[in-house]
C-alpha positions in Angstrom: 12.1 2.0 -6.3 14.6 3.3 -4.3 15.7 1.9 -0.8 15.2 4.9 1.2 15.0 3.8 4.6 15.4 1.0 7.6 12.3 -0.2 9.3 12.2 -0.6 12.8 10.5 -3.7 13.7 9.7 -3.0 17.6 9.0 0.5 16.9 6.9 0.0 13.8 4.7 -2.9 15.6 4.3 -0.5 18.4 3.0 2.3 16.4 0.7 -0.1 14.8 -1.1 -1.5 18.1 -1.5 2.1 19.1 -3.1 3.2 15.9 -5.7 0.4 15.4 -6.3 0.0 19.2 -10.1 1.6 18.9 -10.6 -0.4 16.0 -9.7 -3.4 18.0 -11.5 -2.5 21.1 -14.9 -1.5 19.3 -15.2 -4.5 16.9 -12.4 -6.6 15.9 -12.5 -8.2 19.4 -15.7 -8.9 19.2 -15.0 -11.1 16.1 -12.2 -12.5 17.9 -14.4 -14.3 20.4 -17.0 -14.9 18.0 -14.7 -17.5 16.0 -12.4 -19.0 18.9 -16.1 -20.6 20.0 -16.3 -22.1 16.6 -20.3 -22.9 17.4 -21.2 -21.2 13.8 -25.2 -20.6 12.8 -26.5 -18.5 10.0 -27.1 -15.6 12.8 -23.4 -15.5 13.4 -22.8 -14.8 9.5 -25.3 -11.8 10.4 -23.4 -10.7 13.0 -19.9 -10.8 11.8 -21.5 -8.8 8.6 -22.5 -6.0 10.8 -19.7 -5.8 12.7 -17.3 -5.6 9.2 -20.1 -3.2 8.1 -19.8 -0.7 11.2 -15.9 -1.0 11.1 -15.7 0.9 7.6 -15.1 -2.7 5.8 -17.7 -2.1 3.4 -20.6 -3.8 2.2 -18.6 -5.3 -0.7 -15.8 -6.1 0.8 -17.7 -7.4 3.7 -19.3 -10.0 1.7 -16.5 -11.3 -0.4 -15.0 -11.7 3.4 -17.3 -13.7 4.6 -17.9 -16.0 1.3 -14.6 -16.5 0.9 -14.6 -17.6 4.8 -17.5 -20.5 4.4 -16.0 -21.5 1.8 -12.8 -22.5 3.8 -14.7 -23.8 6.4 -16.4 -26.4 3.6 -12.8 -27.6 3.5 -11.2 -27.3 6.7 -11.9 -29.5 9.8 -10.3 -29.0 13.0 -10.9 -29.2 16.7 -8.0 -26.1 16.7 -10.4 -23.4 18.6 -8.0 -20.7 16.6 -8.5 -22.3 13.3 -11.2 -20.7 12.1 -10.0 -17.5 13.5 -6.2 -18.3 11.1 -8.4 -18.7 8.3 -10.0 -15.4 8.6 -6.7 -14.1 9.1 -5.3 -15.4 5.8 -8.2 -13.7 4.0 -7.1 -10.4 5.2 -3.7 -11.1 4.5 -4.5 -12.3 0.8 -6.8 -8.8 0.6 -3.3 -6.7 1.8 -0.6 -8.7 0.2 0.3 -5.7 -2.5 1.3 -3.5 0.3 4.1 -5.9 1.7 5.4 -6.5 -2.1 8.9 -6.4 -1.3 10.0 -4.2 -4.1 7.9 -1.5 -3.2 10.7 0.6 -1.8 14.0 -1.3 -3.4 15.6 -1.3 -6.8 19.3 -1.8 -7.7 20.0 1.7 -8.8 19.6 4.8 -6.9 17.4 7.4 -8.1 18.3 11.2 -6.5 16.0 13.3 -6.0 13.5 10.8 -5.1 10.4 12.7 -5.9 7.0 11.8 -4.1 4.0 13.9 -5.2 1.7 14.5 -2.2 -1.9 14.9 -2.9 -5.6 15.0 -1.2 -8.2 17.1 -0.6 -7.9 20.1 2.1 -8.3 18.8 5.4 -6.8 15.3 5.6 -4.1 16.2 7.4 -1.7 16.4 3.9 0.8 19.0 5.5 1.4 17.2 8.7 1.8 13.8 7.2 4.6 15.6 4.8 6.3 16.8 8.1 6.1 13.1 9.3 7.5 12.0 6.4 9.9 14.2 6.4 11.1 13.4 9.7 11.1 10.1 9.2 13.2 10.1 6.3 15.3 12.7 8.2 15.9 10.4 10.7 17.0 7.9 8.2 20.3 10.1 7.5 18.2 11.2 4.2 18.5 14.9 3.3 14.9 16.2 2.5 13.7 19.4 0.7 9.8 20.4 0.7 8.0 21.9 -2.0 5.3 24.3 -1.4 3.0 23.9 -4.7 -0.5 24.7 -2.9 -0.1 28.2 -4.0 -3.9 28.3 -4.4 -5.1 27.7 -0.1 -3.7 30.7 1.9 -1.0 30.5 4.1 -0.2 27.0 3.0 3.4 27.4 2.0 3.4 29.9 5.0 2.6 26.8 6.8 5.3 24.5 4.9 7.7 26.8 5.5 7.2 26.3 9.3 7.3 23.0 9.8 10.3 22.7 7.5 12.1 25.3 9.8 11.1 23.1 12.8 12.4 20.3 11.1 15.8 22.2 9.9 14.7 21.2 6.4 14.6 23.9 3.0 11.2 24.6 1.4 11.2 25.9 -2.2 7.6 28.5 -2.4 6.5 31.0 -4.7 3.6 33.9 -3.8 0.3 32.5 -3.4 -1.5 32.6 -6.8 1.4 31.3 -8.4 1.6 28.6 -11.1 2.1 25.2 -8.9 4.4 23.7 -12.5 6.8 26.3 -11.6 6.8 25.9 -7.7 7.8 21.8 -8.8 10.3 22.9 -10.9 12.4 25.0 -9.1 12.1 22.3 -6.1 13.5 19.8 -8.2 16.0 21.7 -9.7 16.7 23.1 -5.7 17.0 19.3 -4.6 19.2 18.3 -8.0 21.7 20.9 -6.9 21.3 20.6 -3.3 21.9 16.8 -3.9 19.1 16.0 -1.5 18.0 12.5 -1.3 14.2 12.7 -1.2 11.9 16.0 -2.4 8.2 16.0 -1.4 6.2 18.8 -2.9 2.7 19.5 -1.3 -0.1 20.3 -3.3 -3.5 21.9 -3.8 -6.7 20.3 -2.7 -9.6 22.1 -3.6 -12.6 19.9 -3.6 -14.7 23.3 -4.9 -13.4 22.8 -8.7 -12.1 19.5 -8.8 -12.1 19.3 -12.5 -9.2 22.3 -12.3 -7.8 20.6 -9.7 -7.0 17.3 -11.8 -5.9 19.5 -14.5 -3.5 21.0 -12.2 -2.0 18.0 -10.7 -1.2 16.4 -14.3 0.8 19.3 -15.0 2.9 19.1 -11.7 3.3 15.1 -12.7 4.5 16.6 -16.7 6.8 19.5 -15.7 8.4 16.5 -12.9 8.7 13.9 -15.9 9.9 16.3 -18.3 13.2 16.9 -15.5 13.1 13.3 -14.9 11.0 10.7 -17.2 10.7 8.4 -14.0 9.3 11.0 -11.8 7.2 11.3 -9.7 8.5 8.1 -8.4 5.3 8.1 -5.8 2.2 9.9 -6.3 1.0 9.3 -2.4 -3.0 10.5 -1.8 -3.5 11.5 2.0 -6.8 10.1 3.3 -8.5 11.3 6.5 -9.2 7.4 8.0 -12.0 9.0 10.5 -14.2 9.9 7.2 -14.7 6.8 6.4 -15.9 5.7 2.7 -15.9 9.7 1.9 -12.2 8.8 2.1 -12.8 5.4 -0.3 -14.4 8.1 -2.6 -11.5 10.6 -2.8 -9.0 7.7 -3.3 -11.1 6.5 -6.3 -11.6 10.1 -7.9 -7.7 11.0 -7.7 -6.7 7.4 -9.1 -9.2 7.9 -11.7 -7.9 11.2 -12.0 -3.9 10.5 -11.8 -3.2 7.4 -10.7 -1.9 6.7 -7.0 1.1 4.6 -5.9 0.3 4.5 -2.2 -2.1 5.8 0.2 -0.8 7.5 3.6 -3.7 6.8 5.8 -4.2 10.2 8.4 -5.5 9.9 11.9 -5.8 6.3 12.1 -5.9 6.2 16.0 -8.9 8.7 16.1 -11.3 6.3 14.5 -12.7 3.1 15.5 -13.3 2.2 11.8 -10.1 1.3 10.8 -11.5 -1.3 8.3 -11.5 1.3 5.6 -7.9 0.4 4.9 -9.5 -3.3 3.4 -12.0 -1.7 1.9 -9.6 0.4 -0.2 -7.3 -2.0 -0.9 -10.3 -4.6 -1.9 -11.8 -2.1 -4.1 -8.9 -0.7 -5.3 -5.7 -2.2 -5.1 -4.0 0.6 -3.9 -1.2 0.0 -1.5 -1.1 1.4 2.0 2.2 2.6 2.5 2.2 4.8 5.9 -0.7 5.2 8.6 -0.8 7.9 10.6 -0.9 7.0 14.4 -1.0 10.0 16.9 -0.3 13.9 17.0 3.6 14.0 17.4 5.3 14.4 14.4 7.5 10.6 14.8 3.4 9.2 14.8 3.8 7.3 11.5 4.6 3.9 10.3 5.2 2.0 7.2 2.0 -0.4 6.8 3.1 -3.9 7.8 0.3 -5.9 6.5 0.8 -9.0 8.6 1.4 -7.1 11.6 -1.7 -5.1 11.2 -3.8 -8.0 10.4 -2.4 -10.5 13.4 -2.9 -7.1 15.8 -6.3 -6.7 14.9 -7.6 -10.1 15.3 -5.2 -10.9 18.7 -6.8 -11.0 21.8 -8.4 -8.5 23.8 -6.2 -6.6 26.5 
């Protein structure tokens, strides 16, 4: 995959801290205190499980985490108050490790246009997430074109066009009700002709007609692959972090139907249950690529799993 942006470690860290503050303050701060006292009995395991489940880590993933921690404690003895905490950090790092794959955004050859297909149900913040991604790439000196292939929702194209005007980006659109595959085709041709680095295509997210929606997405993907056999290069599912395990079910449905290469977790700053990141990764093995950390167009960060875990289990402010 194409190396298409430079990471700003300091900015990423601040965005991550801002995004998970509520989750840390509400739940994981408690875990920090409990594990550092090294005073374990059966009651503490029940408390830990309750905290993890309340943070939307999920029953199955919570059980796996605690089983791994118990097993590690049997073979690790230390008077260091941080030893148990570090064991837990390592377990969470292992769950999230595929998101830190160095090959995820780098490859020897350059693909232009680099095609990103954005999917997700209505109301999850998909259009806003597209705008954040477009701005992010533009700030890395990449020419971006947007494709408005959500032709079913009233004013969807208009919303994307307005965002494009705000960001000074070209948006390719057709009339409402048009064939979304045709929009994808024209968007790719425009991106190719205008030497765009990145093409981001919006898609419909109707829940009431899921079967037709999935067939529509498959058609868009086929159209793109006929134009470039490697496209789309990313199929990114937008999930609203505030929806908890409904988001996990959405991820499961989309992944089974068309496959997802990664997830954009929106509105992470708006929930105290950011543990859904662990559940998604553990159950579906889909990497988290980006997190939305606020309402501003700049409130986005590439997901860094080690940074995420370390901040989540750091000392409360």
